N, CA, C and O of each residue as an XYZ file, in Angstrom:
880
protein
N      10.151     87.552     86.825
C      10.668     88.885     87.060
C       9.645     89.951     86.667
O       9.386     90.883     87.429
N       9.065     89.806     85.468
C       8.117     90.817     85.011
C       6.811     90.750     85.799
O       6.147     91.770     85.982
N       6.443     89.577     86.260
C       5.264     89.472     87.113
C       5.466     90.270     88.396
O       4.568     90.986     88.839
N       6.642     90.142     88.985
C       6.957     90.908     90.196
C       7.020     92.398     89.892
O       6.509     93.215     90.658
N       7.643     92.748     88.779
C       7.728     94.150     88.370
C       6.340     94.780     88.289
O       6.117     95.876     88.805
N       5.414     94.084     87.643
C       4.070     94.627     87.478
C       3.305     94.650     88.792
O       2.539     95.579     89.049
N       3.509     93.633     89.625
C       2.825     93.607     90.918
C       3.259     94.770     91.798
O       2.463     95.296     92.576
N       4.521     95.169     91.675
C       5.044     96.277     92.471
C       4.784     97.638     91.833
O       5.009     98.674     92.457
N       4.313     97.633     90.599
C       4.040     98.886     89.919
C       5.284     99.665     89.545
O       5.263    100.895     89.510
N       6.376     98.953     89.264
C       7.629     99.611     88.909
C       7.741     99.772     87.395
O       6.921     99.255     86.636
N       8.771    100.499     86.975
C       8.861    100.878     85.576
C       9.714     99.989     84.698
O       9.400     99.808     83.522
N      10.797     99.422     85.241
C      11.693     98.614     84.416
C      12.419     97.597     85.277
O      12.564     97.772     86.487
N      12.878     96.522     84.625
C      13.650     95.487     85.317
C      14.763     95.020     84.398
O      14.576     94.875     83.191
N      15.924     94.789     84.992
C      17.079     94.317     84.224
C      17.628     93.064     84.888
O      17.966     93.077     86.072
N      17.715     91.983     84.124
C      18.242     90.719     84.619
C      19.720     90.620     84.282
O      20.101     90.606     83.112
N      20.554     90.552     85.325
C      21.982     90.299     85.144
C      22.174     88.786     85.181
O      22.114     88.169     86.245
N      22.402     88.201     84.021
C      22.445     86.751     83.869
C      23.756     86.216     84.426
O      24.832     86.642     84.005
N      23.672     85.286     85.368
C      24.846     84.836     86.115
C      25.536     83.653     85.446
O      24.942     82.946     84.632
N      26.796     83.452     85.804
C      27.529     82.263     85.392
C      26.893     81.017     85.990
O      26.281     81.068     87.058
N      27.044     79.906     85.293
C      26.547     78.635     85.814
C      27.571     78.045     86.781
O      28.763     77.993     86.478
N      27.101     77.606     87.936
C      27.984     76.987     88.918
C      28.222     75.526     88.555
O      27.562     74.985     87.667
N      29.160     74.894     89.238
C      29.450     73.484     88.968
C      28.285     72.581     89.338
O      28.212     71.443     88.873
N      27.371     73.073     90.170
C      26.180     72.292     90.520
C      25.028     72.557     89.561
O      23.934     72.020     89.731
N      25.279     73.391     88.546
C      24.263     73.642     87.535
C      23.316     74.780     87.840
O      22.331     74.965     87.125
N      23.585     75.551     88.887
C      22.713     76.660     89.253
C      23.238     77.974     88.669
O      24.427     78.121     88.390
N      22.332     78.902     88.499
C      22.686     80.274     88.122
C      21.994     81.219     89.094
O      20.766     81.229     89.190
N      22.773     82.005     89.805
C      22.228     82.938     90.783
C      22.200     84.338     90.156
O      23.092     85.158     90.377
N      21.154     84.579     89.372
C      21.026     85.850     88.679
C      20.750     86.980     89.674
O      20.354     86.734     90.813
N      20.962     88.205     89.235
C      20.544     89.361     90.026
C      19.662     90.249     89.157
O      19.758     90.234     87.929
N      18.804     91.018     89.812
C      17.839     91.862     89.108
C      17.891     93.267     89.690
O      17.964     93.441     90.907
N      17.855     94.255     88.830
C      17.705     95.650     89.237
C      16.354     96.132     88.725
O      16.105     96.130     87.519
N      15.477     96.546     89.648
C      14.169     97.092     89.286
C      14.132     98.572     89.635
O      14.630     98.991     90.680
N      13.536     99.357     88.745
C      13.512    100.806     88.902
C      12.091    101.332     88.781
O      11.258    100.757     88.081
N      11.828    102.430     89.472
C      10.524    103.079     89.372
C      10.424    103.858     88.063
O      11.416    104.045     87.358
N       9.211    104.306     87.752
C       8.995    105.088     86.535
C       9.740    106.420     86.585
O      10.019    107.005     85.539
N      10.063    106.907     87.776
C      10.684    108.228     87.916
C      12.176    108.210     87.604
O      12.774    109.259     87.366
N      12.774    107.034     87.604
C      14.225    106.921     87.426
C      14.537    106.576     85.974
O      13.950    105.657     85.402
N      15.464    107.322     85.387
C      15.884    107.060     84.011
C      17.281    106.442     83.998
O      18.076    106.636     84.918
N      17.550    105.709     82.953
C      18.835    105.022     82.806
C      19.778    105.816     81.919
O      19.409    106.237     80.823
N      20.998    106.016     82.403
C      22.066    106.523     81.551
C      22.803    105.364     80.887
O      23.239    105.466     79.741
N      22.936    104.252     81.629
C      23.587    103.050     81.100
C      23.343    101.912     82.076
O      23.091    102.143     83.259
N      23.417    100.689     81.584
C      23.318     99.526     82.462
C      23.967     98.331     81.779
O      24.164     98.322     80.564
N      24.297     97.318     82.586
C      24.917     96.134     82.030
C      25.225     95.118     83.109
O      24.754     95.230     84.241
N      26.023     94.125     82.747
C      26.411     93.061     83.675
C      27.842     92.640     83.373
O      28.302     92.715     82.233
N      28.535     92.199     84.412
C      29.917     91.726     84.277
C      29.988     90.318     84.849
O      29.849     90.121     86.056
N      30.206     89.344     83.976
C      30.383     87.959     84.412
C      31.844     87.537     84.363
O      32.206     86.509     84.936
N      32.684     88.306     83.695
C      34.072     87.899     83.504
C      34.863     87.950     84.805
O      35.620     87.026     85.102
N      34.697     89.011     85.579
C      35.446     89.157     86.824
C      34.770     88.427     87.975
O      35.432     88.084     88.954
N      33.473     88.183     87.881
C      32.697     87.759     89.048
C      32.330     86.281     88.985
O      31.982     85.746     87.933
N      32.422     85.641     90.154
C      32.063     84.223     90.273
C      30.617     84.010     89.825
O      30.326     83.079     89.073
N      29.721     84.868     90.287
C      28.325     84.825     89.844
C      28.097     85.912     88.790
O      28.104     85.629     87.592
N      27.895     87.147     89.235
C      27.665     88.252     88.309
C      27.622     89.556     89.098
O      27.308     89.565     90.288
N      27.938     90.646     88.427
C      27.641     91.976     88.940
C      26.719     92.668     87.952
O      27.088     92.879     86.797
N      25.517     93.024     88.404
C      24.650     93.883     87.611
C      24.939     95.332     87.968
O      25.209     95.641     89.128
N      24.887     96.217     86.990
C      25.184     97.616     87.282
C      24.262     98.532     86.490
O      23.752     98.170     85.430
N      24.064     99.725     87.034
C      23.264    100.736     86.353
C      23.734    102.114     86.791
O      24.032    102.335     87.964
N      23.798    103.030     85.848
C      24.036    104.441     86.129
C      22.716    105.167     85.918
O      22.144    105.138     84.828
N      22.241    105.819     86.972
C      20.861    106.281     87.020
C      20.764    107.798     87.036
O      21.599    108.489     87.620
N      19.725    108.296     86.380
C      19.358    109.709     86.435
C      18.143    109.808     87.346
O      17.053    109.361     86.990
N      18.334    110.390     88.516
C      17.311    110.390     89.559
C      16.821    111.816     89.784
O      17.640    112.726     89.908
N      15.509    112.034     89.839
C      14.995    113.382     90.098
C      15.551    113.954     91.402
O      15.571    113.276     92.429
N      15.994    115.189     91.350
C      16.515    115.857     92.536
C      17.982    115.621     92.800
O      18.529    116.157     93.764
N      18.636    114.825     91.959
C      20.056    114.530     92.162
C      20.865    115.077     90.999
O      20.612    114.739     89.843
N      21.826    115.910     91.305
C      22.723    116.419     90.273
C      23.756    115.348     89.934
O      24.413    114.816     90.828
N      23.899    115.035     88.672
C      24.813    113.978     88.265
C      24.159    112.613     88.375
O      22.953    112.504     88.600
N      24.962    111.575     88.213
C      24.463    110.204     88.190
C      24.483    109.570     89.574
O      25.297    109.927     90.426
N      23.571    108.622     89.781
C      23.657    107.684     90.892
C      24.166    106.369     90.311
O      23.523    105.781     89.442
N      25.316    105.910     90.788
C      25.954    104.710     90.246
C      25.665    103.525     91.164
O      26.061    103.522     92.330
N      24.982    102.530     90.637
C      24.541    101.369     91.409
C      25.283    100.126     90.937
O      25.369     99.858     89.739
N      25.823     99.365     91.900
C      26.464     98.089     91.605
C      25.821     97.019     92.487
O      25.830     97.120     93.714
N      25.266     95.997     91.842
C      24.540     94.932     92.538
C      25.381     93.657     92.467
O      25.518     93.059     91.400
N      25.945     93.244     93.607
C      26.950     92.183     93.639
C      26.407     90.874     94.199
O      25.509     90.861     95.042
N      26.968     89.787     93.715
C      26.853     88.478     94.373
C      28.245     87.864     94.289
O      28.631     87.307     93.261
N      28.993     87.975     95.386
C      30.406     87.607     95.356
C      30.617     86.115     95.582
O      29.705     85.386     95.973
N      31.837     85.692     95.326
C      32.255     84.292     95.421
C      32.012     83.752     96.831
O      32.544     84.306     97.793
N      31.221     82.683     96.979
C      30.979     82.139     98.318
C      32.078     81.209     98.816
O      32.083     80.837     99.990
N      33.010     80.829     97.941
C      33.979     79.794     98.287
C      35.397     80.301     98.526
O      36.139     79.701     99.304
N      35.784     81.384     97.878
C      37.190     81.804     97.882
C      37.320     83.243     98.379
O      37.035     84.176     97.628
N      37.747     83.443     99.634
C      37.914     84.805    100.158
C      38.869     85.651     99.321
O      38.655     86.854     99.169
N      39.918     85.036     98.777
C      40.873     85.804     97.967
C      40.219     86.326     96.696
O      40.521     87.428     96.238
N      39.321     85.525     96.134
C      38.630     85.978     94.930
C      37.633     87.087     95.249
O      37.438     87.992     94.437
N      37.003     87.032     96.413
C      36.095     88.120     96.794
C      36.838     89.453     96.834
O      36.326     90.475     96.377
N      38.047     89.429     97.385
C      38.844     90.655     97.423
C      39.151     91.136     96.004
O      39.110     92.336     95.731
N      39.455     90.212     95.115
C      39.723     90.578     93.718
C      38.472     91.149     93.055
O      38.552     92.090     92.266
N      37.322     90.575     93.381
C      36.077     91.030     92.763
C      35.753     92.486     93.116
O      35.264     93.234     92.270
N      36.025     92.887     94.362
C      35.657     94.253     94.769
C      36.753     95.278     94.485
O      36.502     96.480     94.561
N      37.947     94.827     94.163
C      39.077     95.755     94.033
C      38.824     96.925     93.088
O      39.230     98.041     93.415
N      38.173     96.740     91.927
C      37.983     97.889     91.032
C      36.925     98.881     91.514
O      36.800     99.963     90.941
N      36.170     98.541     92.543
C      35.019     99.354     92.927
C      35.367    100.498     93.864
O      34.542    101.384     94.085
N      36.565    100.497     94.414
C      36.943    101.539     95.364
C      36.842    102.938     94.788
O      36.560    103.885     95.521
N      37.069    103.090     93.483
C      37.035    104.424     92.868
C      35.647    105.044     92.934
O      35.510    106.260     92.801
N      34.618    104.231     93.136
C      33.255    104.759     93.224
C      33.027    105.558     94.495
O      32.006    106.233     94.626
N      33.962    105.492     95.434
C      33.852    106.269     96.672
C      34.536    107.624     96.571
O      34.671    108.320     97.577
N      34.967    108.007     95.384
C      35.610    109.313     95.206
C      34.672    110.431     95.661
O      33.453    110.269     95.602
N      35.220    111.562     96.114
C      34.394    112.623     96.705
C      33.284    113.145     95.806
O      32.267    113.625     96.305
N      33.457    113.063     94.495
C      32.464    113.628     93.584
C      31.506    112.585     93.014
O      30.774    112.878     92.069
N      31.499    111.355     93.581
C      30.657    110.294     93.024
C      29.642    109.828     94.060
O      29.984    109.539     95.207
N      28.386    109.762     93.626
C      27.310    109.264     94.481
C      27.003    107.845     94.023
O      26.487    107.633     92.926
N      27.326    106.883     94.872
C      27.256    105.493     94.442
C      26.789    104.587     95.568
O      26.923    104.897     96.752
N      26.233    103.452     95.151
C      25.773    102.403     96.057
C      26.349    101.072     95.604
O      26.312    100.743     94.418
N      26.878    100.309     96.546
C      27.245     98.914     96.324
C      26.350     98.084     97.223
O      26.367     98.237     98.444
N      25.571     97.205     96.617
C      24.598     96.418     97.379
C      24.704     94.957     96.971
O      25.232     94.634     95.907
N      24.192     94.073     97.831
C      24.091     92.678     97.450
C      24.612     91.713     98.488
O      24.927     92.077     99.621
N      24.693     90.455     98.054
C      25.204     89.364     98.884
C      26.721     89.345     98.721
O      27.253     88.809     97.749
N      27.401     89.942     99.692
C      28.850     90.099     99.609
C      29.566     88.801     99.984
O      30.736     88.621     99.645
N      28.876     87.899    100.678
C      29.469     86.648    101.158
C      30.697     86.888    102.030
O      31.545     86.009    102.185
N      30.778     88.075    102.588
C      31.812     88.443    103.553
C      31.111     89.226    104.646
O      30.267     90.073    104.352
N      31.440     88.963    105.884
C      30.697     89.551    106.995
C      30.925     91.053    107.067
O      32.048     91.537    106.928
N      29.839     91.775    107.287
C      29.919     93.219    107.412
C      30.697     93.644    108.638
O      30.705     92.953    109.657
N      31.353     94.794    108.531
C      32.128     95.310    109.652
C      31.188     95.646    110.804
O      30.077     96.134    110.597
N      31.651     95.380    112.009
C      30.841     95.628    113.194
C      30.023     94.442    113.639
O      29.455     94.456    114.732
N      29.949     93.396    112.800
C      29.216     92.194    113.209
C      30.127     91.332    114.079
O      31.291     91.133    113.733
N      29.619     90.816    115.204
C      30.475     90.038    116.110
C      31.053     88.799    115.430
O      30.449     88.236    114.516
N      32.210     88.392    115.885
C      32.852     87.194    115.343
C      31.988     85.970    115.651
O      31.726     85.683    116.820
N      31.536     85.237    114.613
C      30.718     84.048    114.848
C      31.536     82.897    115.430
O      32.767     82.912    115.401
N      30.843     81.926    115.946
C      31.462     80.679    116.392
C      31.477     79.718    115.207
O      30.502     79.011    114.954
N      32.588     79.703    114.492
C      32.659     78.914    113.269
C      32.718     77.419    113.528
O      32.587     76.634    112.589
N      32.908     77.005    114.762
C      32.909     75.568    115.049
C      31.531     74.958    114.823
O      31.403     73.739    114.711
N      30.495     75.801    114.754
C      29.150     75.292    114.471
C      28.987     74.892    113.011
O      28.066     74.155    112.658
N      29.894     75.386    112.163
C      29.808     75.123    110.730
C      30.639     73.891    110.391
O      31.756     73.761    110.891
N      30.131     72.980    109.559
C      30.918     71.805    109.177
C      32.263     72.203    108.579
O      32.358     73.187    107.846
N      33.292     71.440    108.894
C      34.656     71.793    108.495
C      34.808     71.933    106.986
O      35.597     72.755    106.521
N      34.067     71.145    106.214
C      34.284     71.144    104.763
C      33.781     72.416    104.077
O      34.049     72.613    102.892
N      33.064     73.275    104.786
C      32.610     74.533    104.178
C      33.187     75.769    104.869
O      32.844     76.892    104.499
N      34.044     75.588    105.853
C      34.569     76.743    106.597
C      35.537     77.589    105.789
O      35.581     78.806    105.968
N      36.311     76.977    104.908
C      37.361     77.728    104.212
C      36.815     78.917    103.428
O      37.531     79.895    103.214
N      35.571     78.845    103.004
C      34.990     79.953    102.267
C      34.707     81.172    103.118
O      34.386     82.238    102.593
N      34.823     81.022    104.434
C      34.457     82.108    105.348
C      35.613     82.605    106.203
O      35.476     83.611    106.898
N      36.745     81.921    106.164
C      37.819     82.203    107.112
C      39.056     82.772    106.430
O      39.280     82.584    105.234
N      39.850     83.474    107.231
C      41.145     83.969    106.769
C      42.100     82.788    106.567
O      41.758     81.664    106.934
N      43.285     83.012    105.996
C      44.232     81.907    105.804
C      44.494     81.142    107.094
O      44.372     81.689    108.190
N      44.848     79.887    106.953
C      44.969     78.998    108.109
C      45.946     79.509    109.153
O      45.756     79.255    110.343
N      46.985     80.219    108.742
C      47.976     80.711    109.705
C      47.383     81.752    110.655
O      47.976     82.041    111.694
N      46.225     82.317    110.316
C      45.594     83.337    111.150
C      44.518     82.762    112.060
O      43.837     83.512    112.759
N      44.356     81.446    112.063
C      43.358     80.829    112.924
C      41.967     80.911    112.315
O      41.798     81.379    111.189
N      40.966     80.448    113.073
C      39.593     80.426    112.561
C      38.922     81.772    112.815
O      38.064     81.914    113.685
N      39.348     82.756    112.018
C      38.857     84.125    112.119
C      38.161     84.481    110.811
O      38.647     84.138    109.734
N      37.038     85.158    110.901
C      36.256     85.511    109.718
C      37.078     86.296    108.707
O      37.813     87.218    109.061
N      36.940     85.912    107.443
C      37.505     86.736    106.385
C      36.563     87.911    106.122
O      35.385     87.723    105.819
N      37.099     89.114    106.242
C      36.312     90.324    105.964
C      37.055     91.237    104.988
O      36.805     92.441    104.936
N      37.966     90.652    104.221
C      38.828     91.492    103.390
C      38.032     92.286    102.365
O      38.340     93.453    102.122
N      37.021     91.684    101.761
C      36.244     92.413    100.758
C      35.577     93.637    101.369
O      35.616     94.722    100.790
N      34.965     93.466    102.538
C      34.311     94.607    103.181
C      35.336     95.595    103.723
O      35.090     96.801    103.730
N      36.484     95.095    104.176
C      37.536     95.989    104.670
C      38.117     96.843    103.542
O      38.410     98.022    103.739
N      38.281     96.247    102.363
C      38.797     97.007    101.223
C      37.842     98.134    100.835
O      38.273     99.255    100.566
N      36.552     97.832    100.808
C      35.579     98.858    100.442
C      35.501     99.943    101.506
O      35.343    101.121    101.184
N      35.612     99.549    102.782
C      35.607    100.547    103.860
C      36.842    101.436    103.781
O      36.754    102.647    103.984
N      37.985    100.840    103.488
C      39.209    101.632    103.382
C      39.135    102.622    102.219
O      39.722    103.703    102.278
N      38.414    102.251    101.170
C      38.233    103.164    100.040
C      37.313    104.327    100.392
O      37.315    105.354     99.714
N      36.524    104.162    101.457
C      35.641    105.240    101.887
C      34.180    104.877    101.983
O      33.383    105.686    102.459
N      33.794    103.677    101.543
C      32.388    103.298    101.592
C      31.903    103.154    103.033
O      32.630    102.689    103.911
N      30.661    103.564    103.250
C      30.037    103.539    104.566
C      28.888    102.543    104.559
O      28.154    102.430    103.577
N      28.741    101.826    105.663
C      27.717    100.794    105.793
C      26.422    101.420    106.298
O      26.411    102.073    107.342
N      25.326    101.221    105.558
C      24.054    101.855    105.917
C      23.502    101.368    107.244
O      22.651    102.034    107.833
N      23.962    100.224    107.727
C      23.460     99.708    109.007
C      24.001    100.488    110.197
O      23.353    100.545    111.242
N      25.165    101.083    110.056
C      25.868    101.633    111.218
C      25.194    102.848    111.852
O      25.131    102.903    113.080
N      24.684    103.827    111.095
C      24.042    104.964    111.759
C      22.823    104.572    112.595
O      22.409    105.328    113.473
N      22.249    103.404    112.332
C      21.059    102.954    113.043
C      21.370    101.825    114.022
O      20.471    101.161    114.536
N      22.670    101.623    114.268
C      23.148    100.624    115.223
C      22.571     99.238    114.931
O      22.135     98.523    115.833
N      22.581     98.882    113.647
C      22.067     97.588    113.205
C      23.185     96.670    112.698
O      22.921     95.683    112.011
N      24.432     97.002    113.040
C      25.555     96.202    112.532
C      25.514     94.757    113.017
O      26.078     93.870    112.376
N      24.849     94.518    114.146
C      24.856     93.175    114.733
C      23.627     92.359    114.346
O      23.428     91.263    114.870
N      22.803     92.871    113.441
C      21.591     92.159    113.017
C      21.927     91.265    111.830
O      22.321     91.754    110.771
N      21.773     89.962    112.005
C      22.076     89.007    110.938
C      21.074     89.140    109.799
O      19.910     89.477    110.016
N      21.540     88.872    108.589
C      20.680     88.934    107.407
C      20.571     87.595    106.684
O      19.731     87.451    105.796
N      21.394     86.618    107.039
C      21.455     85.395    106.238
C      21.976     84.231    107.067
O      22.433     84.390    108.199
N      21.886     83.039    106.447
C      22.484     81.809    106.991
C      21.818     81.370    108.288
O      22.486     81.107    109.288
N      20.490     81.295    108.256
C      19.735     80.905    109.445
C      19.433     79.410    109.492
O      18.781     78.942    110.426
N      19.899     78.658    108.499
C      19.571     77.245    108.433
C      20.306     76.408    109.465
O      21.258     76.863    110.099
N      19.846     75.187    109.619
C      20.484     74.245    110.541
C      21.922     73.990    110.088
O      22.189     73.856    108.894
N      22.834     73.923    111.038
C      24.263     73.710    110.795
C      24.903     74.878    110.039
O      25.970     74.726    109.445
N      24.252     76.039    110.064
C      24.860     77.230    109.494
C      25.104     78.233    110.613
O      24.707     78.003    111.755
N      25.753     79.336    110.290
C      26.117     80.352    111.276
C      25.495     81.678    110.839
O      25.959     82.266    109.862
N      24.471     82.163    111.520
C      23.861     83.440    111.123
C      24.897     84.558    111.068
O      25.801     84.627    111.901
N      24.749     85.428    110.075
C      25.715     86.500    109.887
C      25.095     87.614    109.039
O      24.042     87.438    108.426
N      25.768     88.751    109.020
C      25.316     89.893    108.211
C      26.219     89.998    106.990
O      27.341     90.499    107.069
N      25.709     89.516    105.859
C      26.504     89.531    104.639
C      25.760     90.170    103.467
O      26.313     90.287    102.373
N      24.520     90.582    103.686
C      23.755     91.305    102.668
C      23.860     92.789    103.006
O      23.251     93.258    103.968
N      24.622     93.514    102.224
C      25.066     94.845    102.631
C      24.574     95.929    101.681
O      24.364     95.695    100.490
N      24.397     97.119    102.241
C      24.147     98.340    101.478
C      25.256     99.309    101.857
O      25.300     99.800    102.985
N      26.143     99.581    100.921
C      27.305    100.436    101.160
C      27.178    101.707    100.323
O      26.826    101.651     99.145
N      27.467    102.848    100.940
C      27.268    104.154    100.308
C      28.596    104.878    100.159
O      29.480    104.768    101.008
N      28.719    105.614     99.073
C      29.863    106.509     98.967
C      29.680    107.670     99.941
O      28.547    107.989    100.302
N      30.766    108.309    100.376
C      30.640    109.434    101.312
C      29.751    110.561    100.793
O      29.084    111.234    101.579
N      29.735    110.771     99.477
C      28.926    111.852     98.915
C      27.434    111.563     98.978
O      26.625    112.490     98.949
N      27.059    110.294     99.065
C      25.645    109.921     99.141
C      25.167    109.744    100.574
O      23.975    109.891    100.848
N      26.064    109.436    101.482
C      25.706    109.069    102.853
C      24.826    110.086    103.580
O      23.954    109.664    104.339
N      24.997    111.408    103.396
C      24.145    112.348    104.130
C      22.658    112.223    103.814
O      21.828    112.726    104.571
N      22.309    111.567    102.716
C      20.905    111.416    102.338
C      20.234    110.215    102.996
O      19.018    110.060    102.885
N      20.989    109.370    103.672
C      20.418    108.174    104.297
C      19.501    108.562    105.454
O      19.906    109.309    106.345
N      18.253    108.052    105.443
C      17.303    108.376    106.512
C      16.751    107.139    107.214
O      16.160    107.264    108.287
N      16.927    105.953    106.641
C      16.402    104.760    107.312
C      17.105    103.518    106.778
O      17.576    103.475    105.642
N      17.155    102.507    107.648
C      17.739    101.202    107.306
C      16.974    100.147    108.088
O      16.745    100.305    109.287
N      16.577     99.067    107.415
C      15.831     98.002    108.082
C      16.213     96.647    107.501
O      16.563     96.531    106.326
N      16.136     95.622    108.353
C      16.263     94.232    107.922
C      14.913     93.564    108.134
O      14.365     93.595    109.236
N      14.382     92.963    107.087
C      13.093     92.273    107.148
C      13.344     90.770    107.001
O      13.941     90.330    106.019
N      12.892     89.999    107.967
C      13.157     88.558    107.967
C      11.964     87.735    107.491
O      11.976     86.511    107.621
N      10.939     88.376    106.945
C       9.793     87.622    106.443
C      10.169     86.577    105.394
O       9.600     85.485    105.411
N      11.111     86.865    104.475
C      11.474     85.822    103.505
C      12.008     84.551    104.165
O      11.781     83.447    103.669
N      12.715     84.708    105.279
C      13.228     83.550    106.012
C      12.096     82.868    106.767
O      11.962     81.645    106.726
N      11.290     83.654    107.449
C      10.202     83.101    108.264
C       9.174     82.366    107.417
O       8.527     81.438    107.901
N       9.014     82.765    106.163
C       8.046     82.122    105.262
C       8.706     81.077    104.370
O       8.093     80.587    103.421
N       9.966     80.734    104.678
C      10.710     79.708    103.938
C      10.839     80.034    102.448
O      10.857     79.134    101.608
N      10.927     81.316    102.132
C      11.134     81.728    100.752
C      12.610     81.851    100.410
O      12.990     81.776     99.241
N      13.444     82.041    101.431
C      14.871     82.254    101.207
C      15.615     82.013    102.508
O      15.020     82.024    103.586
N      16.941     81.793    102.401
C      17.769     81.762    103.609
C      18.384     83.131    103.875
O      19.248     83.272    104.742
N      17.936     84.140    103.125
C      18.364     85.525    103.326
C      17.163     86.386    103.668
O      16.071     86.182    103.138
N      17.367     87.350    104.557
C      16.370     88.376    104.763
C      16.453     89.429    103.665
O      17.306     89.367    102.779
N      15.546     90.393    103.750
C      15.557     91.534    102.825
C      16.102     92.748    103.562
O      15.704     93.026    104.694
N      17.006     93.465    102.922
C      17.638     94.638    103.531
C      17.195     95.874    102.753
O      17.196     95.887    101.523
N      16.820     96.907    103.495
C      16.257     98.110    102.871
C      16.923     99.354    103.433
O      17.203     99.441    104.629
N      17.171    100.312    102.555
C      17.648    101.627    102.981
C      16.853    102.693    102.247
O      16.554    102.548    101.062
N      16.510    103.767    102.954
C      15.785    104.895    102.370
C      16.698    106.117    102.337
O      17.465    106.365    103.268
N      16.598    106.870    101.247
C      17.411    108.070    101.076
C      16.511    109.253    100.735
O      15.570    109.123     99.952
N      16.803    110.390    101.321
C      16.125    111.648    101.013
C      17.138    112.542    100.303
O      18.005    113.144    100.935
N      17.016    112.616     98.992
C      18.024    113.321     98.202
C      17.994    114.827     98.429
O      18.943    115.527     98.074
N      16.913    115.329     99.017
C      16.868    116.767     99.303
C      17.867    117.164    100.384
O      18.154    118.348    100.562
N      18.399    116.169    101.110
C      19.385    116.453    102.153
C      20.779    116.695    101.588
O      21.675    117.132    102.310
N      20.966    116.414    100.309
C      22.267    116.629     99.682
C      22.366    118.072     99.209
O      21.443    118.594     98.583
N      23.479    118.706     99.508
C      23.660    120.096     99.086
C      24.832    120.198     98.127
O      25.150    121.289     97.655
C-alpha cells in the first residue's frame, strides 16, 4: 500500500481491514488522499458489512463543509444482506450533504442491460438474482435503495451505464457493479467519468478501474 502511495505521490493512505471469509481471504479496501486533502475523521465498519466499509470525512480546498466518502465492498452472496448493508447510507443524500459512495457494490448498476444469467453456473446464481418467485432477474435492490434516497450514478451523464466493469472471466457474466454514486449536492461538480480496463487486460484483476473527476468550482 505504501509503495503505491509513494509511487503515486499521494499524501496518506488508510487501510480498512476486512473480515476474513470462509475461504480464508480478506478483501481489504484502501482510501488514498492527496497532500491537499485534510481529514476530519476516518474509520472502518466491519460489524455491518460482509467485507468492510472504509470511510472518511474530508476537508477539501474550495469546498464549504465536508466531503463524506464511503468505500464499500458489499456481500457477494446474499442480495438481502446487500440491501441491509446500504440501508443506513441513504441519509448521506440529504440536500445539505456532499457525499460519495464508491466501490464494488456486487449489485448491478441501474441502466445496465439485464444479463443472460444462464451463462453463469447454477451454484453461484443466487448471489445475483432476486427471490426465486420473481424468476431469474438481477437483484438490484442495493442500488435501487440508494437511487431512491437520491444518489446519482456518475456513469449516467456520460451515457456509460452499459459499460461493464467486472466479471470478464470464463463462465462469468460481465456486468457493471463497480459504482461511483454522488449525492445531489455534489453532482453538479461532476465533469468526467471513465472505465479503464487495463487491469483486466493485464491480468491484474477481474475488475476494471472506474474514475470520476469533479470540479468543485462549479458548486455554488
